[in-house]
mmCIF file of the C-alpha atoms, coordinates in Angstrom:
data_MODEL
# 
_entry.id   MODEL 
# 
loop_
_atom_site.group_PDB 
_atom_site.id 
_atom_site.type_symbol 
_atom_site.label_atom_id 
_atom_site.label_alt_id 
_atom_site.label_comp_id 
_atom_site.label_asym_id 
_atom_site.label_entity_id 
_atom_site.label_seq_id 
_atom_site.pdbx_PDB_ins_code 
_atom_site.Cartn_x 
_atom_site.Cartn_y 
_atom_site.Cartn_z 
_atom_site.occupancy 
_atom_site.B_iso_or_equiv 
_atom_site.pdbx_formal_charge 
_atom_site.auth_seq_id 
_atom_site.auth_comp_id 
_atom_site.auth_asym_id 
_atom_site.auth_atom_id 
_atom_site.pdbx_PDB_model_num 
ATOM 1  C CA . MET A 1 1  ? 16.691 31.730 12.493 1.00 0.00 ? 1  MET A CA 1 
ATOM 2  C CA . ALA A 1 2  ? 17.280 31.732 8.778  1.00 0.00 ? 2  ALA A CA 1 
ATOM 3  C CA . THR A 1 3  ? 20.878 31.639 7.592  1.00 0.00 ? 3  THR A CA 1 
ATOM 4  C CA . LYS A 1 4  ? 20.448 34.875 5.624  1.00 0.00 ? 4  LYS A CA 1 
ATOM 5  C CA . THR A 1 5  ? 19.143 36.671 8.723  1.00 0.00 ? 5  THR A CA 1 
ATOM 6  C CA . LEU A 1 6  ? 22.089 35.429 10.775 1.00 0.00 ? 6  LEU A CA 1 
ATOM 7  C CA . ILE A 1 7  ? 24.583 36.494 8.118  1.00 0.00 ? 7  ILE A CA 1 
ATOM 8  C CA . ASP A 1 8  ? 22.960 39.940 7.920  1.00 0.00 ? 8  ASP A CA 1 
ATOM 9  C CA . LYS A 1 9  ? 23.258 40.321 11.697 1.00 0.00 ? 9  LYS A CA 1 
ATOM 10 C CA . ILE A 1 10 ? 26.920 39.297 11.624 1.00 0.00 ? 10 ILE A CA 1 
ATOM 11 C CA . ASP A 1 11 ? 27.614 41.672 8.727  1.00 0.00 ? 11 ASP A CA 1 
ATOM 12 C CA . ALA A 1 12 ? 26.086 44.529 10.746 1.00 0.00 ? 12 ALA A CA 1 
ATOM 13 C CA . LEU A 1 13 ? 28.608 44.022 13.540 1.00 0.00 ? 13 LEU A CA 1 
ATOM 14 C CA . PRO A 1 14 ? 31.864 45.985 13.749 1.00 0.00 ? 14 PRO A CA 1 
ATOM 15 C CA . PRO A 1 15 ? 34.935 44.091 12.473 1.00 0.00 ? 15 PRO A CA 1 
ATOM 16 C CA . GLU A 1 16 ? 36.233 43.245 15.974 1.00 0.00 ? 16 GLU A CA 1 
ATOM 17 C CA . ARG A 1 17 ? 32.881 41.697 16.903 1.00 0.00 ? 17 ARG A CA 1 
ATOM 18 C CA . GLN A 1 18 ? 32.818 39.761 13.633 1.00 0.00 ? 18 GLN A CA 1 
ATOM 19 C CA . ALA A 1 19 ? 36.212 38.338 14.593 1.00 0.00 ? 19 ALA A CA 1 
ATOM 20 C CA . GLU A 1 20 ? 34.749 37.224 17.947 1.00 0.00 ? 20 GLU A CA 1 
ATOM 21 C CA . VAL A 1 21 ? 31.872 35.515 16.159 1.00 0.00 ? 21 VAL A CA 1 
ATOM 22 C CA . GLU A 1 22 ? 34.326 33.738 13.875 1.00 0.00 ? 22 GLU A CA 1 
ATOM 23 C CA . GLU A 1 23 ? 36.378 32.518 16.852 1.00 0.00 ? 23 GLU A CA 1 
ATOM 24 C CA . PHE A 1 24 ? 33.214 31.267 18.555 1.00 0.00 ? 24 PHE A CA 1 
ATOM 25 C CA . VAL A 1 25 ? 32.075 29.396 15.455 1.00 0.00 ? 25 VAL A CA 1 
ATOM 26 C CA . GLU A 1 26 ? 35.522 27.783 15.180 1.00 0.00 ? 26 GLU A CA 1 
ATOM 27 C CA . LEU A 1 27 ? 35.296 26.728 18.838 1.00 0.00 ? 27 LEU A CA 1 
ATOM 28 C CA . LEU A 1 28 ? 31.907 25.120 18.200 1.00 0.00 ? 28 LEU A CA 1 
ATOM 29 C CA . GLY A 1 29 ? 33.352 23.337 15.177 1.00 0.00 ? 29 GLY A CA 1 
ATOM 30 C CA . ARG A 1 30 ? 36.241 21.926 17.219 1.00 0.00 ? 30 ARG A CA 1 
ATOM 31 C CA . ARG A 1 31 ? 33.814 20.689 19.865 1.00 0.00 ? 31 ARG A CA 1 
ATOM 32 C CA . ALA A 1 32 ? 31.662 19.015 17.222 1.00 0.00 ? 32 ALA A CA 1 
ATOM 33 C CA . ALA A 1 33 ? 34.736 17.400 15.650 1.00 0.00 ? 33 ALA A CA 1 
ATOM 34 C CA . ARG A 1 34 ? 35.570 15.761 18.980 1.00 0.00 ? 34 ARG A CA 1 
ATOM 35 C CA . GLY A 1 35 ? 32.156 14.133 18.920 1.00 0.00 ? 35 GLY A CA 1 
ATOM 36 C CA . SER A 1 36 ? 29.527 13.788 21.587 1.00 0.00 ? 36 SER A CA 1 
ATOM 37 C CA . LYS A 1 37 ? 31.587 11.422 23.753 1.00 0.00 ? 37 LYS A CA 1 
ATOM 38 C CA . GLY A 1 38 ? 32.274 14.216 26.206 1.00 0.00 ? 38 GLY A CA 1 
ATOM 39 C CA . THR A 1 39 ? 35.566 15.517 27.485 1.00 0.00 ? 39 THR A CA 1 
ATOM 40 C CA . PHE A 1 40 ? 36.608 12.537 29.590 1.00 0.00 ? 40 PHE A CA 1 
ATOM 41 C CA . PRO A 1 41 ? 39.184 10.155 28.126 1.00 0.00 ? 41 PRO A CA 1 
ATOM 42 C CA . ASP A 1 42 ? 38.002 6.572  27.655 1.00 0.00 ? 42 ASP A CA 1 
ATOM 43 C CA . ALA A 1 43 ? 40.653 5.263  30.068 1.00 0.00 ? 43 ALA A CA 1 
ATOM 44 C CA . LEU A 1 44 ? 39.361 7.540  32.830 1.00 0.00 ? 44 LEU A CA 1 
ATOM 45 C CA . LEU A 1 45 ? 35.751 6.503  32.266 1.00 0.00 ? 45 LEU A CA 1 
ATOM 46 C CA . ARG A 1 46 ? 36.778 2.846  32.299 1.00 0.00 ? 46 ARG A CA 1 
ATOM 47 C CA . ALA A 1 47 ? 38.632 3.321  35.592 1.00 0.00 ? 47 ALA A CA 1 
ATOM 48 C CA . ILE A 1 48 ? 35.648 5.096  37.166 1.00 0.00 ? 48 ILE A CA 1 
ATOM 49 C CA . ASN A 1 49 ? 33.293 2.326  36.067 1.00 0.00 ? 49 ASN A CA 1 
ATOM 50 C CA . GLU A 1 50 ? 35.657 -0.368 37.385 1.00 0.00 ? 50 GLU A CA 1 
ATOM 51 C CA . ASP A 1 51 ? 35.878 1.413  40.755 1.00 0.00 ? 51 ASP A CA 1 
ATOM 52 C CA . ARG A 1 52 ? 32.107 1.771  40.902 1.00 0.00 ? 52 ARG A CA 1 
ATOM 53 C CA . GLU A 1 53 ? 31.604 -1.909 40.105 1.00 0.00 ? 53 GLU A CA 1 
ATOM 54 C CA . GLU A 1 54 ? 34.157 -2.919 42.754 1.00 0.00 ? 54 GLU A CA 1 
ATOM 55 C CA . LEU A 1 55 ? 32.331 -0.817 45.364 1.00 0.00 ? 55 LEU A CA 1 
ATOM 56 C CA . ARG A 1 56 ? 29.032 -2.406 44.378 1.00 0.00 ? 56 ARG A CA 1 
ATOM 57 C CA . ARG A 1 57 ? 30.537 -5.897 44.667 1.00 0.00 ? 57 ARG A CA 1 
ATOM 58 C CA . THR A 1 58 ? 32.249 -5.306 48.011 1.00 0.00 ? 58 THR A CA 1 
ATOM 59 C CA . LYS A 1 59 ? 29.882 -2.891 49.744 1.00 0.00 ? 59 LYS A CA 1 
ATOM 60 C CA . GLY A 1 60 ? 26.590 -3.628 48.011 1.00 0.00 ? 60 GLY A CA 1 
ATOM 61 C CA . LEU A 1 61 ? 23.913 -1.153 47.125 1.00 0.00 ? 61 LEU A CA 1 
ATOM 62 C CA . PHE A 1 62 ? 22.984 1.651  49.490 1.00 0.00 ? 62 PHE A CA 1 
ATOM 63 C CA . ASP A 1 63 ? 20.255 4.252  49.717 1.00 0.00 ? 63 ASP A CA 1 
ATOM 64 C CA . THR A 1 64 ? 21.532 7.703  48.756 1.00 0.00 ? 64 THR A CA 1 
ATOM 65 C CA . ARG A 1 65 ? 18.327 9.557  49.652 1.00 0.00 ? 65 ARG A CA 1 
ATOM 66 C CA . PRO A 1 66 ? 19.354 10.359 53.259 1.00 0.00 ? 66 PRO A CA 1 
ATOM 67 C CA . LEU A 1 67 ? 22.643 11.768 51.975 1.00 0.00 ? 67 LEU A CA 1 
ATOM 68 C CA . ILE A 1 68 ? 20.839 13.914 49.412 1.00 0.00 ? 68 ILE A CA 1 
ATOM 69 C CA . TRP A 1 69 ? 18.347 15.161 52.032 1.00 0.00 ? 69 TRP A CA 1 
ATOM 70 C CA . GLU A 1 70 ? 21.173 16.055 54.400 1.00 0.00 ? 70 GLU A CA 1 
ATOM 71 C CA . PHE A 1 71 ? 23.028 17.866 51.636 1.00 0.00 ? 71 PHE A CA 1 
ATOM 72 C CA . ARG A 1 72 ? 19.907 19.865 50.765 1.00 0.00 ? 72 ARG A CA 1 
ATOM 73 C CA . GLU A 1 73 ? 19.394 20.848 54.417 1.00 0.00 ? 73 GLU A CA 1 
ATOM 74 C CA . THR A 1 74 ? 22.992 21.733 55.202 1.00 0.00 ? 74 THR A CA 1 
ATOM 75 C CA . GLY A 1 75 ? 24.204 22.896 51.818 1.00 0.00 ? 75 GLY A CA 1 
ATOM 76 C CA . GLY A 1 76 ? 27.055 20.387 52.031 1.00 0.00 ? 76 GLY A CA 1 
ATOM 77 C CA . ARG A 1 77 ? 28.515 21.808 55.237 1.00 0.00 ? 77 ARG A CA 1 
# 
């Protein structure tokens, strides 16, 4: 969509709806400012990865397909 077309559509909205659009655009800007790293703090991601690696070292690899099949059949019940 062209910028002019978008601006025309926003201008056609009532003032309260224009305020909602402005709030939404600000929200998108804040999300973009945080970057694409996601919402998880680095320390949490590090801890998850360390736990996963410890499980792999101590328990080895395992086949998750039977668990997925069971979940699909039972809906997680």
